[in-house]
N, CA, C and O atoms as CSV, one atom per row, in Angstrom:
chain,resi,resn,atom,element,x,y,z
A,1,MET,N,N,2.745,47.270,355.637
A,1,MET,CA,C,2.589,47.751,354.210
A,1,MET,C,C,2.392,46.584,353.369
A,1,MET,O,O,3.181,45.640,353.403
A,2,ASP,N,N,1.181,46.613,352.475
A,2,ASP,CA,C,0.726,45.412,351.870
A,2,ASP,C,C,1.565,45.780,350.389
A,2,ASP,O,O,2.193,46.792,350.077
A,3,GLU,N,N,1.292,44.505,349.624
A,3,GLU,CA,C,2.177,44.474,348.217
A,3,GLU,C,C,1.785,45.510,347.321
A,3,GLU,O,O,2.619,45.853,346.482
A,4,ASP,N,N,0.654,46.085,347.339
A,4,ASP,CA,C,0.306,47.303,346.342
A,4,ASP,C,C,0.908,48.570,346.914
A,4,ASP,O,O,1.274,49.490,346.182
A,5,GLU,N,N,1.007,48.604,348.251
A,5,GLU,CA,C,1.745,49.796,348.937
A,5,GLU,C,C,3.107,49.804,348.582
A,5,GLU,O,O,3.676,50.865,348.323
A,6,LEU,N,N,3.682,48.712,348.547
A,6,LEU,CA,C,5.336,48.377,348.578
A,6,LEU,C,C,5.509,48.723,347.040
A,6,LEU,O,O,6.421,49.490,346.731
A,7,ALA,N,N,4.721,48.223,346.106
A,7,ALA,CA,C,4.891,48.382,344.470
A,7,ALA,C,C,4.845,49.764,344.264
A,7,ALA,O,O,5.630,50.310,343.488
A,8,ALA,N,N,3.842,50.486,345.001
A,8,ALA,CA,C,3.689,52.176,344.837
A,8,ALA,C,C,4.994,52.852,345.139
A,8,ALA,O,O,5.117,54.051,344.887
A,9,THR,N,N,5.893,52.218,345.619
A,9,THR,CA,C,7.088,53.048,346.335
A,9,THR,C,C,8.246,53.176,344.943
A,9,THR,O,O,9.125,54.034,344.869
A,10,VAL,N,N,8.018,52.256,344.065
A,10,VAL,CA,C,8.855,52.149,342.806
A,10,VAL,C,C,8.953,53.342,342.345
A,10,VAL,O,O,7.864,53.905,342.454
A,11,GLY,N,N,9.879,54.115,341.798
A,11,GLY,CA,C,9.852,55.619,341.424
A,11,GLY,C,C,9.800,56.828,342.318
A,11,GLY,O,O,9.814,57.979,341.881
A,12,ARG,N,N,9.735,56.500,343.629
A,12,ARG,CA,C,9.745,57.505,344.630
A,12,ARG,C,C,11.000,58.141,344.620
A,12,ARG,O,O,11.975,57.391,344.568
A,13,ARG,N,N,11.191,59.316,344.657
A,13,ARG,CA,C,12.607,60.181,344.666
A,13,ARG,C,C,12.845,60.412,346.075
A,13,ARG,O,O,11.918,60.743,346.814
A,14,PHE,N,N,14.101,60.250,346.518
A,14,PHE,CA,C,14.601,60.767,347.901
A,14,PHE,C,C,14.771,62.175,347.577
A,14,PHE,O,O,14.791,62.639,346.437
A,15,PRO,N,N,14.900,62.870,348.752
A,15,PRO,CA,C,15.019,64.315,348.546
A,15,PRO,C,C,16.423,64.714,347.675
A,15,PRO,O,O,16.469,65.637,346.861
A,16,GLY,N,N,17.489,63.875,348.000
A,16,GLY,CA,C,18.742,64.031,347.545
A,16,GLY,C,C,19.507,65.322,348.382
A,16,GLY,O,O,18.985,66.043,349.233
A,17,GLY,N,N,20.723,65.370,347.933
A,17,GLY,CA,C,21.551,66.363,348.562
A,17,GLY,C,C,22.855,66.576,348.024
A,17,GLY,O,O,22.987,66.779,346.817
A,18,ARG,N,N,23.820,66.550,348.791
A,18,ARG,CA,C,25.340,66.844,348.341
A,18,ARG,C,C,26.035,66.010,349.192
A,18,ARG,O,O,25.616,65.677,350.301
A,19,ALA,N,N,27.507,65.522,348.514
A,19,ALA,CA,C,28.406,65.135,349.290
A,19,ALA,C,C,29.930,65.557,348.841
A,19,ALA,O,O,30.355,65.829,347.717
A,20,ARG,N,N,30.587,65.518,350.075
A,20,ARG,CA,C,31.980,66.112,349.700
A,20,ARG,C,C,32.748,65.307,350.832
A,20,ARG,O,O,32.501,65.349,352.037
A,21,ILE,N,N,33.693,64.594,350.220
A,21,ILE,CA,C,34.563,63.470,350.991
A,21,ILE,C,C,35.900,64.330,351.245
A,21,ILE,O,O,36.617,64.807,350.367
A,22,GLU,N,N,36.066,64.416,352.538
A,22,GLU,CA,C,37.435,65.150,352.646
A,22,GLU,C,C,38.487,64.106,352.636
A,22,GLU,O,O,38.220,62.953,352.977
A,23,PRO,N,N,39.798,64.504,352.218
A,23,PRO,CA,C,40.964,63.599,352.052
A,23,PRO,C,C,41.134,62.607,353.510
A,23,PRO,O,O,41.376,61.405,353.406
A,24,HIS,N,N,40.985,63.241,354.770
A,24,HIS,CA,C,41.063,62.422,355.948
A,24,HIS,C,C,40.206,61.181,355.899
A,24,HIS,O,O,40.570,60.122,356.409
A,25,VAL,N,N,39.100,61.335,355.295
A,25,VAL,CA,C,38.160,60.190,355.516
A,25,VAL,C,C,38.626,59.270,354.639
A,25,VAL,O,O,38.585,58.094,355.003
A,26,ASP,N,N,39.079,59.538,353.524
A,26,ASP,CA,C,39.717,58.356,352.623
A,26,ASP,C,C,40.993,57.777,353.313
A,26,ASP,O,O,41.334,56.597,353.234
A,27,TRP,N,N,41.681,58.787,354.022
A,27,TRP,CA,C,42.792,58.023,354.835
A,27,TRP,C,C,42.434,57.091,355.753
A,27,TRP,O,O,42.894,55.954,355.863
A,28,LEU,N,N,41.519,57.665,356.468
A,28,LEU,CA,C,41.052,56.524,357.565
A,28,LEU,C,C,40.277,55.375,356.993
A,28,LEU,O,O,40.340,54.323,357.628
A,29,LEU,N,N,39.690,55.397,356.103
A,29,LEU,CA,C,39.099,54.260,355.388
A,29,LEU,C,C,40.266,53.294,354.997
A,29,LEU,O,O,40.313,52.126,355.384
A,30,ARG,N,N,41.141,53.843,354.247
A,30,ARG,CA,C,42.141,52.939,353.608
A,30,ARG,C,C,43.283,52.458,354.812
A,30,ARG,O,O,43.978,51.458,354.633
A,31,ASP,N,N,43.383,53.259,356.002
A,31,ASP,CA,C,43.971,52.766,356.961
A,31,ASP,C,C,43.305,51.589,357.746
A,31,ASP,O,O,43.983,50.620,358.087
A,32,ALA,N,N,42.118,51.670,357.998
A,32,ALA,CA,C,41.317,50.684,358.373
A,32,ALA,C,C,41.149,49.432,357.475
A,32,ALA,O,O,40.828,48.335,357.933
A,33,LEU,N,N,41.357,49.643,356.326
A,33,LEU,CA,C,41.241,48.424,355.671
A,33,LEU,C,C,42.686,47.944,355.047
A,33,LEU,O,O,42.837,47.014,354.255
A,34,GLY,N,N,43.619,48.716,355.536
A,34,GLY,CA,C,45.012,48.016,355.454
A,34,GLY,C,C,45.406,48.292,353.868
A,34,GLY,O,O,46.175,47.514,353.303
A,35,CYS,N,N,44.828,49.469,353.153
A,35,CYS,CA,C,45.202,49.706,351.734
A,35,CYS,C,C,46.160,50.521,351.760
A,35,CYS,O,O,46.357,51.134,352.809
A,36,ALA,N,N,46.933,50.725,350.726
A,36,ALA,CA,C,47.884,51.809,350.277
A,36,ALA,C,C,47.094,53.090,350.135
A,36,ALA,O,O,46.001,53.159,349.573
A,37,GLN,N,N,47.767,54.141,350.717
A,37,GLN,CA,C,46.957,55.418,350.531
A,37,GLN,C,C,47.288,55.891,349.178
A,37,GLN,O,O,48.352,55.596,348.633
A,38,ALA,N,N,46.260,56.722,348.557
A,38,ALA,CA,C,46.269,57.381,347.247
A,38,ALA,C,C,46.901,58.570,347.247
A,38,ALA,O,O,46.630,59.405,348.109
A,39,ALA,N,N,47.764,58.788,346.345
A,39,ALA,CA,C,48.502,59.927,346.090
A,39,ALA,C,C,47.736,61.093,345.182
A,39,ALA,O,O,47.977,62.300,345.178
A,40,ASP,N,N,46.812,60.415,344.469
A,40,ASP,CA,C,46.341,61.282,343.150
A,40,ASP,C,C,45.054,61.814,343.727
A,40,ASP,O,O,44.240,62.155,342.868
A,41,GLY,N,N,44.688,61.962,344.953
A,41,GLY,CA,C,43.027,62.422,345.220
A,41,GLY,C,C,42.059,61.636,344.930
A,41,GLY,O,O,40.935,62.053,345.207
A,42,VAL,N,N,42.185,60.243,344.278
A,42,VAL,CA,C,41.153,59.098,343.987
A,42,VAL,C,C,40.738,58.574,345.363
A,42,VAL,O,O,41.567,58.186,346.187
A,43,LEU,N,N,39.546,58.579,345.555
A,43,LEU,CA,C,38.839,58.004,346.763
A,43,LEU,C,C,38.851,56.584,346.504
A,43,LEU,O,O,38.653,56.108,345.387
A,44,HIS,N,N,39.117,55.820,347.686
A,44,HIS,CA,C,38.695,54.313,347.729
A,44,HIS,C,C,37.296,54.172,347.132
A,44,HIS,O,O,36.371,54.962,347.320
A,45,PRO,N,N,37.259,53.028,346.366
A,45,PRO,CA,C,35.739,52.714,345.942
A,45,PRO,C,C,34.732,52.661,347.036
A,45,PRO,O,O,33.634,53.200,346.898
A,46,THR,N,N,35.052,52.068,348.050
A,46,THR,CA,C,34.011,52.033,349.130
A,46,THR,C,C,33.181,53.391,349.649
A,46,THR,O,O,32.038,53.452,350.101
A,47,VAL,N,N,34.209,54.520,349.413
A,47,VAL,CA,C,33.684,55.623,349.771
A,47,VAL,C,C,32.499,56.153,348.932
A,47,VAL,O,O,31.749,57.048,349.322
A,48,ALA,N,N,32.404,55.549,347.805
A,48,ALA,CA,C,31.095,55.868,346.859
A,48,ALA,C,C,29.802,55.484,347.878
A,48,ALA,O,O,28.962,56.362,348.074
A,49,PHE,N,N,29.685,54.454,348.382
A,49,PHE,CA,C,28.710,53.846,349.471
A,49,PHE,C,C,28.570,54.978,350.453
A,49,PHE,O,O,27.437,55.440,350.589
A,50,LEU,N,N,29.575,55.503,351.173
A,50,LEU,CA,C,29.399,56.282,352.148
A,50,LEU,C,C,28.761,57.603,351.456
A,50,LEU,O,O,27.742,58.075,351.960
A,51,ALA,N,N,29.242,58.109,350.502
A,51,ALA,CA,C,28.793,59.419,349.641
A,51,ALA,C,C,27.175,58.981,349.434
A,51,ALA,O,O,26.235,59.627,349.898
A,52,ALA,N,N,27.084,58.056,348.839
A,52,ALA,CA,C,25.913,57.674,348.329
A,52,ALA,C,C,24.788,57.782,349.644
A,52,ALA,O,O,23.735,58.417,349.580
A,53,GLN,N,N,25.192,57.132,350.653
A,53,GLN,CA,C,23.840,56.891,351.618
A,53,GLN,C,C,23.939,58.235,352.399
A,53,GLN,O,O,22.942,58.504,353.069
A,54,GLY,N,N,24.890,59.058,352.429
A,54,GLY,CA,C,25.156,60.283,353.341
A,54,GLY,C,C,24.265,61.276,352.420
A,54,GLY,O,O,23.518,62.058,353.008
A,55,GLY,N,N,24.302,61.281,351.232
A,55,GLY,CA,C,23.674,62.284,350.415
A,55,GLY,C,C,22.406,62.220,349.972
A,55,GLY,O,O,22.048,63.206,349.328
A,56,VAL,N,N,21.625,61.368,350.119
A,56,VAL,CA,C,20.233,60.944,349.782
A,56,VAL,C,C,19.254,61.939,350.322
A,56,VAL,O,O,18.203,62.160,349.721
A,57,GLY,N,N,19.580,62.571,351.484
A,57,GLY,CA,C,18.711,63.612,352.251
A,57,GLY,C,C,17.900,63.098,353.112
A,57,GLY,O,O,16.973,63.728,353.621
A,58,LEU,N,N,18.167,61.950,353.341
A,58,LEU,CA,C,17.149,61.113,354.597
A,58,LEU,C,C,18.071,60.505,355.464
A,58,LEU,O,O,19.084,60.013,354.967
A,59,GLY,N,N,17.848,60.445,356.962
A,59,GLY,CA,C,18.503,59.497,357.809
A,59,GLY,C,C,18.007,57.864,357.503
A,59,GLY,O,O,16.990,57.651,356.843
A,60,LEU,N,N,18.663,56.990,357.939
A,60,LEU,CA,C,18.555,55.800,357.588
A,60,LEU,C,C,17.011,55.306,358.324
A,60,LEU,O,O,16.320,54.415,357.830
A,61,GLU,N,N,16.697,55.937,359.375
A,61,GLU,CA,C,15.352,55.607,360.007
A,61,GLU,C,C,14.255,56.028,359.286
A,61,GLU,O,O,13.179,55.431,359.260
A,62,GLU,N,N,14.556,57.216,358.605
A,62,GLU,CA,C,13.566,57.840,357.502
A,62,GLU,C,C,13.551,57.068,356.263
A,62,GLU,O,O,12.463,56.967,355.696
A,63,VAL,N,N,14.479,56.559,355.795
A,63,VAL,CA,C,14.574,55.691,354.706
A,63,VAL,C,C,13.532,54.450,355.080
A,63,VAL,O,O,12.593,54.193,354.327
A,64,PHE,N,N,13.722,53.855,356.051
A,64,PHE,CA,C,13.112,52.562,356.788
A,64,PHE,C,C,11.631,52.907,356.702
A,64,PHE,O,O,10.798,52.250,356.077
A,65,ALA,N,N,11.402,54.015,357.404
A,65,ALA,CA,C,9.961,54.702,357.508
A,65,ALA,C,C,9.219,54.700,356.087
A,65,ALA,O,O,8.022,54.420,356.014
A,66,MET,N,N,9.916,54.997,355.065
A,66,MET,CA,C,9.385,55.033,353.562
A,66,MET,C,C,8.751,53.585,353.407
A,66,MET,O,O,7.838,53.513,352.584
A,67,PHE,N,N,9.032,52.652,353.944
A,67,PHE,CA,C,8.712,51.318,353.404
A,67,PHE,C,C,8.128,50.579,354.747
A,67,PHE,O,O,8.119,49.371,354.981
A,68,GLY,N,N,7.702,51.526,355.462
A,68,GLY,CA,C,6.595,50.872,356.616
A,68,GLY,C,C,7.346,50.182,357.724
A,68,GLY,O,O,6.755,49.333,358.392
A,69,ALA,N,N,8.822,50.533,358.013
A,69,ALA,CA,C,9.472,49.773,358.806
A,69,ALA,C,C,10.378,50.778,359.839
A,69,ALA,O,O,10.404,52.003,359.718
A,70,SER,N,N,10.970,50.163,360.676
A,70,SER,CA,C,11.835,51.096,361.646
A,70,SER,C,C,13.153,50.220,362.062
A,70,SER,O,O,13.148,49.024,361.772
A,71,SER,N,N,14.013,50.649,362.574
A,71,SER,CA,C,15.214,49.832,362.830
A,71,SER,C,C,14.916,48.844,363.766
A,71,SER,O,O,15.762,47.955,363.872
A,72,ALA,N,N,13.804,48.767,364.556
A,72,ALA,CA,C,13.523,48.028,365.580
A,72,ALA,C,C,12.952,46.558,364.815
A,72,ALA,O,O,12.974,45.442,365.334
A,73,ASP,N,N,12.445,46.903,363.443
A,73,ASP,CA,C,12.148,45.425,362.813
A,73,ASP,C,C,13.385,44.771,362.148
A,73,ASP,O,O,13.243,43.712,361.537
A,74,GLY,N,N,14.607,45.377,362.248
A,74,GLY,CA,C,15.660,44.348,361.801
A,74,GLY,C,C,16.144,44.540,360.237
A,74,GLY,O,O,16.803,43.673,359.665
A,75,PRO,N,N,15.816,45.550,359.724
A,75,PRO,CA,C,16.121,45.880,358.439
A,75,PRO,C,C,17.657,45.643,358.282
A,75,PRO,O,O,18.426,45.953,359.191
A,76,MET,N,N,18.162,44.994,356.914
A,76,MET,CA,C,19.598,44.940,356.791
A,76,MET,C,C,19.898,45.356,355.373
A,76,MET,O,O,19.031,45.500,354.511
A,77,LEU,N,N,21.018,45.513,355.220
A,77,LEU,CA,C,21.738,45.937,353.873
A,77,LEU,C,C,21.821,44.489,353.139
A,77,LEU,O,O,22.484,43.637,353.731
A,78,GLY,N,N,21.336,44.200,352.154
A,78,GLY,CA,C,21.209,42.695,351.518
A,78,GLY,C,C,22.591,42.847,350.655
A,78,GLY,O,O,23.444,41.963,350.723
A,79,GLU,N,N,22.749,43.853,349.948
A,79,GLU,CA,C,23.762,43.881,348.956
A,79,GLU,C,C,23.837,45.257,348.394
A,79,GLU,O,O,22.902,46.052,348.481
A,80,TRP,N,N,25.010,45.526,347.798
A,80,TRP,CA,C,25.000,46.913,347.308
A,80,TRP,C,C,26.145,46.685,345.984
A,80,TRP,O,O,26.937,45.746,345.916
A,81,SER,N,N,26.031,47.556,345.191
A,81,SER,CA,C,26.902,47.496,344.116
A,81,SER,C,C,27.038,48.903,343.705
A,81,SER,O,O,26.232,49.765,344.054
A,82,VAL,N,N,28.249,49.169,342.827
A,82,VAL,CA,C,28.685,50.503,342.341
A,82,VAL,C,C,29.124,50.390,340.926
A,82,VAL,O,O,29.770,49.387,340.622
A,83,ASP,N,N,28.919,51.089,340.218
A,83,ASP,CA,C,29.256,51.230,338.794
A,83,ASP,C,C,30.081,52.694,338.606
A,83,ASP,O,O,29.529,53.780,338.784
A,84,PHE,N,N,31.228,52.566,338.290
A,84,PHE,CA,C,31.879,54.068,338.232
A,84,PHE,C,C,31.980,54.131,336.723
A,84,PHE,O,O,32.238,53.220,335.935
A,85,ALA,N,N,31.694,55.541,336.472
A,85,ALA,CA,C,31.979,56.314,334.951
A,85,ALA,C,C,33.427,56.987,335.196
A,85,ALA,O,O,34.238,57.099,334.278
A,86,ARG,N,N,33.656,57.382,336.383
A,86,ARG,CA,C,34.770,58.206,336.656
A,86,ARG,C,C,35.083,57.939,338.197
A,86,ARG,O,O,34.173,57.630,338.966
A,87,PRO,N,N,36.292,58.058,338.582
A,87,PRO,CA,C,36.806,57.656,339.665
A,87,PRO,C,C,36.303,59.096,340.600
A,87,PRO,O,O,36.423,60.245,340.176
A,88,LEU,N,N,35.784,58.757,341.810
A,88,LEU,CA,C,35.510,59.850,342.870
A,88,LEU,C,C,36.867,60.618,343.299
A,88,LEU,O,O,37.970,60.080,343.208
A,89,ARG,N,N,36.710,61.659,343.677
A,89,ARG,CA,C,37.784,62.478,344.080
A,89,ARG,C,C,37.754,63.238,345.129
A,89,ARG,O,O,36.764,63.964,345.213
A,90,ALA,N,N,38.859,63.329,346.314
A,90,ALA,CA,C,38.405,63.983,347.396
A,90,ALA,C,C,38.333,65.381,347.139
A,90,ALA,O,O,38.886,65.826,346.133
A,91,ASP,N,N,37.633,66.233,348.032
A,91,ASP,CA,C,37.397,67.542,347.870
A,91,ASP,C,C,36.732,68.270,346.717
A,91,ASP,O,O,36.874,69.438,346.355
A,92,VAL,N,N,36.020,67.364,346.261
A,92,VAL,CA,C,34.954,67.694,345.055
A,92,VAL,C,C,33.521,67.586,345.569
A,92,VAL,O,O,33.117,66.559,346.115
A,93,GLU,N,N,32.904,68.466,345.419
A,93,GLU,CA,C,31.399,68.754,345.763
A,93,GLU,C,C,30.520,67.995,344.706
A,93,GLU,O,O,30.578,68.411,343.549
A,94,TYR,N,N,29.775,67.006,344.965
A,94,TYR,CA,C,29.028,66.083,344.117
A,94,TYR,C,C,27.661,65.945,344.619
A,94,TYR,O,O,27.323,65.548,345.734
A,95,ALA,N,N,26.788,66.392,343.479
A,95,ALA,CA,C,25.100,66.371,344.005
A,95,ALA,C,C,24.619,64.664,343.941
A,95,ALA,O,O,24.967,63.903,343.038
A,96,VAL,N,N,23.972,64.380,344.813
A,96,VAL,CA,C,23.416,62.973,344.981
A,96,VAL,C,C,21.774,63.132,344.509
A,96,VAL,O,O,21.052,64.067,344.854
A,97,ARG,N,N,21.441,62.194,343.794
A,97,ARG,CA,C,20.106,62.127,343.522
A,97,ARG,C,C,19.552,60.517,343.574
A,97,ARG,O,O,20.122,59.674,342.881
A,98,ALA,N,N,18.647,60.227,344.257
A,98,ALA,CA,C,18.177,58.729,344.486
A,98,ALA,C,C,16.584,58.605,343.985
A,98,ALA,O,O,15.715,59.474,343.923
A,99,VAL,N,N,16.548,57.254,343.668
A,99,VAL,CA,C,15.141,56.923,343.456
A,99,VAL,C,C,14.952,55.335,343.795
A,99,VAL,O,O,15.840,54.506,343.596
A,100,VAL,N,N,13.689,55.039,344.325
A,100,VAL,CA,C,13.487,53.640,344.284
A,100,VAL,C,C,13.741,52.853,343.102
A,100,VAL,O,O,13.079,53.277,342.155
A,101,GLU,N,N,14.353,52.008,342.860
A,101,GLU,CA,C,14.388,51.496,341.488
A,101,GLU,C,C,13.416,50.118,341.475
A,101,GLU,O,O,12.606,49.945,340.564
A,102,SER,N,N,13.566,49.231,342.493
A,102,SER,CA,C,12.362,48.040,342.474
A,102,SER,C,C,12.309,47.689,343.917
A,102,SER,O,O,13.167,47.957,344.758
A,103,ALA,N,N,11.113,47.012,344.107
A,103,ALA,CA,C,10.694,46.810,345.338
A,103,ALA,C,C,9.666,45.301,345.356
A,103,ALA,O,O,8.543,45.236,344.856
A,104,ILE,N,N,10.247,44.392,345.926
A,104,ILE,CA,C,9.611,43.079,345.632
A,104,ILE,C,C,9.378,42.543,346.768
A,104,ILE,O,O,10.246,42.747,347.616
A,105,ARG,N,N,8.123,41.664,347.198
A,105,ARG,CA,C,7.849,40.920,348.322
A,105,ARG,C,C,8.425,39.482,347.953
A,105,ARG,O,O,8.371,39.004,346.820
A,106,LYS,N,N,8.960,38.884,349.022
A,106,LYS,CA,C,9.460,37.581,348.948
A,106,LYS,C,C,8.886,36.624,349.997
A,106,LYS,O,O,8.258,37.031,350.974
A,107,ARG,N,N,9.134,35.317,349.742
A,107,ARG,CA,C,8.464,34.494,350.954
A,107,ARG,C,C,9.699,33.319,350.955
A,107,ARG,O,O,9.997,32.622,349.986
A,108,GLY,N,N,10.290,33.289,352.200
A,108,GLY,CA,C,11.149,32.277,352.434
A,108,GLY,C,C,10.486,31.086,353.369
A,108,GLY,O,O,9.735,31.385,354.298
A,109,ALA,N,N,10.787,29.841,353.086
A,109,ALA,CA,C,10.602,28.620,353.786
A,109,ALA,C,C,11.028,28.907,355.466
A,109,ALA,O,O,10.303,28.471,356.360
A,110,ARG,N,N,12.108,29.579,355.721
A,110,ARG,CA,C,12.525,29.846,356.949
A,110,ARG,C,C,12.480,31.126,357.414
A,110,ARG,O,O,12.326,31.297,358.623
A,111,THR,N,N,12.587,32.060,356.677
A,111,THR,CA,C,12.544,33.486,356.986
A,111,THR,C,C,11.132,34.136,356.797
A,111,THR,O,O,10.885,35.290,357.145
A,112,GLY,N,N,10.374,33.428,356.309
A,112,GLY,CA,C,8.916,34.125,356.207
A,112,GLY,C,C,8.905,35.009,355.215
A,112,GLY,O,O,9.610,34.893,354.213
A,113,VAL,N,N,7.973,36.109,355.459
A,113,VAL,CA,C,7.822,37.190,354.342
A,113,VAL,C,C,8.915,38.164,354.444
A,113,VAL,O,O,9.372,38.348,355.572
A,114,PHE,N,N,9.441,38.855,353.408
A,114,PHE,CA,C,10.205,39.852,353.601
A,114,PHE,C,C,10.418,40.505,352.087
A,114,PHE,O,O,10.265,39.925,351.012
A,115,ASP,N,N,10.801,41.831,352.311
A,115,ASP,CA,C,10.517,42.766,351.040
A,115,ASP,C,C,12.198,43.268,350.645
A,115,ASP,O,O,13.050,43.672,351.437
A,116,LEU,N,N,12.308,43.095,349.243
A,116,LEU,CA,C,13.704,43.612,348.966
A,116,LEU,C,C,13.596,44.745,348.135
A,116,LEU,O,O,13.043,44.720,347.036
A,117,VAL,N,N,14.266,46.025,348.793
A,117,VAL,CA,C,14.062,47.390,348.183
A,117,VAL,C,C,15.354,47.783,347.394
A,117,VAL,O,O,16.401,47.830,348.039
A,118,THR,N,N,15.378,48.064,346.082
A,118,THR,CA,C,16.759,48.446,345.611
A,118,THR,C,C,16.631,50.113,345.121
A,118,THR,O,O,15.753,50.496,344.348
A,119,ALA,N,N,17.492,50.858,345.618
A,119,ALA,CA,C,17.362,52.362,345.478
A,119,ALA,C,C,18.607,52.406,344.323
A,119,ALA,O,O,19.563,51.630,344.317
A,120,LEU,N,N,18.398,53.363,343.470
A,120,LEU,CA,C,19.586,53.694,342.538
A,120,LEU,C,C,19.800,55.203,343.208
A,120,LEU,O,O,18.930,56.053,343.397
A,121,ILE,N,N,21.264,55.279,343.520
A,121,ILE,CA,C,21.716,56.618,343.952
A,121,ILE,C,C,22.799,57.103,343.076
A,121,ILE,O,O,23.776,56.359,342.985
A,122,GLU,N,N,22.811,58.263,342.382
A,122,GLU,CA,C,23.759,58.742,341.272
A,122,GLU,C,C,24.475,59.751,342.152
A,122,GLU,O,O,23.939,60.554,342.916
A,123,ILE,N,N,25.631,59.602,341.948
A,123,ILE,CA,C,26.734,60.743,342.308
A,123,ILE,C,C,27.141,61.436,341.256
A,123,ILE,O,O,27.773,60.896,340.349
A,124,VAL,N,N,26.818,62.740,341.256
A,124,VAL,CA,C,26.876,63.465,339.912
A,124,VAL,C,C,28.009,64.546,340.312
A,124,VAL,O,O,28.071,65.120,341.399
A,125,GLY,N,N,28.889,64.712,339.229
A,125,GLY,CA,C,29.996,65.698,339.425
A,125,GLY,C,C,29.670,66.835,339.048
A,125,GLY,O,O,28.577,67.040,338.520
A,126,PRO,N,N,30.647,67.866,339.272
A,126,PRO,CA,C,30.527,69.207,339.095
A,126,PRO,C,C,30.213,69.492,337.531
A,126,PRO,O,O,29.668,70.554,337.231
A,127,ASP,N,N,30.546,68.574,336.564
A,127,ASP,CA,C,30.292,68.573,335.120
A,127,ASP,C,C,29.081,68.198,334.850
A,127,ASP,O,O,28.876,68.168,333.637
A,128,GLY,N,N,28.028,67.844,335.611
A,128,GLY,CA,C,26.463,67.250,335.281
A,128,GLY,C,C,26.780,65.928,334.976
A,128,GLY,O,O,25.721,65.334,334.774
A,129,GLU,N,N,27.800,65.139,334.840
A,129,GLU,CA,C,27.837,63.782,334.555
A,129,GLU,C,C,27.484,62.825,335.900
A,129,GLU,O,O,27.584,63.308,337.028
A,130,VAL,N,N,27.160,61.749,335.735
A,130,VAL,CA,C,27.098,60.660,336.684
A,130,VAL,C,C,28.515,60.123,336.870
A,130,VAL,O,O,29.031,59.468,335.964
A,131,HIS,N,N,29.056,60.331,337.817
A,131,HIS,CA,C,30.385,59.585,338.164
A,131,HIS,C,C,30.306,58.164,338.650
A,131,HIS,O,O,31.132,57.286,338.401
A,132,ALA,N,N,29.178,58.038,339.396
A,132,ALA,CA,C,29.055,56.759,340.012
A,132,ALA,C,C,27.694,56.385,340.253
A,132,ALA,O,O,26.922,57.325,340.445
A,133,ALA,N,N,27.232,55.242,340.285
A,133,ALA,CA,C,25.934,54.594,340.417
A,133,ALA,C,C,25.924,53.525,341.435
A,133,ALA,O,O,26.454,52.439,341.205
A,134,VAL,N,N,25.355,53.786,342.520
A,134,VAL,CA,C,25.304,53.073,343.662
A,134,VAL,C,C,23.970,52.405,343.960
A,134,VAL,O,O,23.028,53.169,344.173
A,135,ARG,N,N,23.757,51.155,344.005
A,135,ARG,CA,C,22.420,50.354,344.162
A,135,ARG,C,C,22.599,49.548,345.509
A,135,ARG,O,O,23.155,48.450,345.490
A,136,PRO,N,N,22.091,50.139,346.750
A,136,PRO,CA,C,22.045,49.243,347.815
A,136,PRO,C,C,20.431,48.445,347.872
A,136,PRO,O,O,19.332,48.945,347.629
A,137,THR,N,N,20.689,47.399,348.181
A,137,THR,CA,C,19.367,46.377,348.314
A,137,THR,C,C,19.011,46.514,349.791
A,137,THR,O,O,19.902,46.110,350.539
A,138,TYR,N,N,17.949,46.975,350.366
A,138,TYR,CA,C,17.631,46.840,351.807
A,138,TYR,C,C,16.636,45.632,352.028
A,138,TYR,O,O,15.696,45.446,351.255
A,139,VAL,N,N,16.853,44.922,352.982
A,139,VAL,CA,C,16.057,43.648,353.341
A,139,VAL,C,C,15.190,44.068,354.610
A,139,VAL,O,O,15.661,44.242,355.734
A,140,PHE,N,N,13.831,44.207,354.252
A,140,PHE,CA,C,12.909,44.398,355.485
A,140,PHE,C,C,12.058,43.158,355.729
A,140,PHE,O,O,11.087,42.842,355.041
A,141,PRO,N,N,12.577,42.415,356.898
A,141,PRO,CA,C,11.752,41.445,357.264
A,141,PRO,C,C,10.320,41.924,357.585
A,141,PRO,O,O,10.157,43.044,358.069
A,142,ARG,N,N,9.222,41.063,357.315
A,142,ARG,CA,C,7.818,41.376,357.740
A,142,ARG,C,C,7.407,40.421,358.680
A,142,ARG,O,O,7.435,39.229,358.373
A,143,ARG,N,N,6.991,40.825,359.894
A,143,ARG,CA,C,6.308,39.940,360.865
A,143,ARG,C,C,5.061,40.003,360.885
A,143,ARG,O,O,4.422,40.727,360.121
A,144,ALA,N,N,4.504,39.190,361.836
A,144,ALA,CA,C,3.139,39.202,361.880
A,144,ALA,C,C,2.457,40.498,361.531
A,144,ALA,O,O,3.060,41.569,361.593
A,145,GLY,N,N,0.828,40.366,361.057
A,145,GLY,CA,C,0.150,41.454,360.698
A,145,GLY,C,C,0.765,42.161,359.264
A,145,GLY,O,O,0.391,43.284,358.927
A,146,VAL,N,N,1.560,41.527,358.615
A,146,VAL,CA,C,1.825,41.960,357.292
A,146,VAL,C,C,0.791,41.346,356.290
A,146,VAL,O,O,0.537,40.142,356.329
A,147,VAL,N,N,0.193,42.197,355.384
A,147,VAL,CA,C,-0.834,41.190,354.270
A,147,VAL,C,C,0.096,40.750,353.341
A,147,VAL,O,O,0.799,41.478,352.639
A,148,ALA,N,N,0.080,39.397,353.358
A,148,ALA,CA,C,1.018,38.685,352.157
A,148,ALA,C,C,0.025,38.449,351.122
A,148,ALA,O,O,0.354,37.923,350.058
């Protein structure tokens, strides 16, 4: 994938889908993290990432393919952030919509050429409002054969 093809991915929408987190998923996550269990049905903030990734309508290998990569190329999650307008709750059906927000090529002295791709994944409640916005940034190492 050359830089023009990479830039053309900005604005591309993912199929999207739905996310519903069962209470036991939150219980398991909190247990694994050593966090207190919630009594009010509010999910642990980390669950937003799980709901976002699970609801974009594509598996990870399909996401990687959108950017001319596969898991064999060694893509990584560089960072992620989440902004909450409202807490997410267990047993609520959320709509998930996602779009490629940015895609840039970088060059590192030690790492060589790599791409940083950030998606905006919105988790929308039954009220039609965005309850959480998740932004994962994927790192795609580019090996030999990449047009720099």
